[in-house]
C-alpha angles and dihedrals in degrees: 000000000000125000118271118241118237113253099236095199089058093043091057093052104039128061125199116223123217090257092054099258122136120233128195140178121258124247130241097045102105104080145349089055098146093078094048121091122247092246091051091050091050090052091050090052094061125084123250131214118240112229142178125007092348090062091050092052093045092050089053090050090051094046094240 
């Protein structure tokens, strides 16, 4: 079976940690920020860990 190509769109959005976990940015932080609370904006600014079936599919897309 041939090698799988890396999905470049995914590679630009997901980072692999040293322990093998996948991290991503959170949504809803690009615009319309005036109506959102400070605590909500702080939460949006942190990274999140990808888990479950999503992580399996993303690892396949990255060729890991």
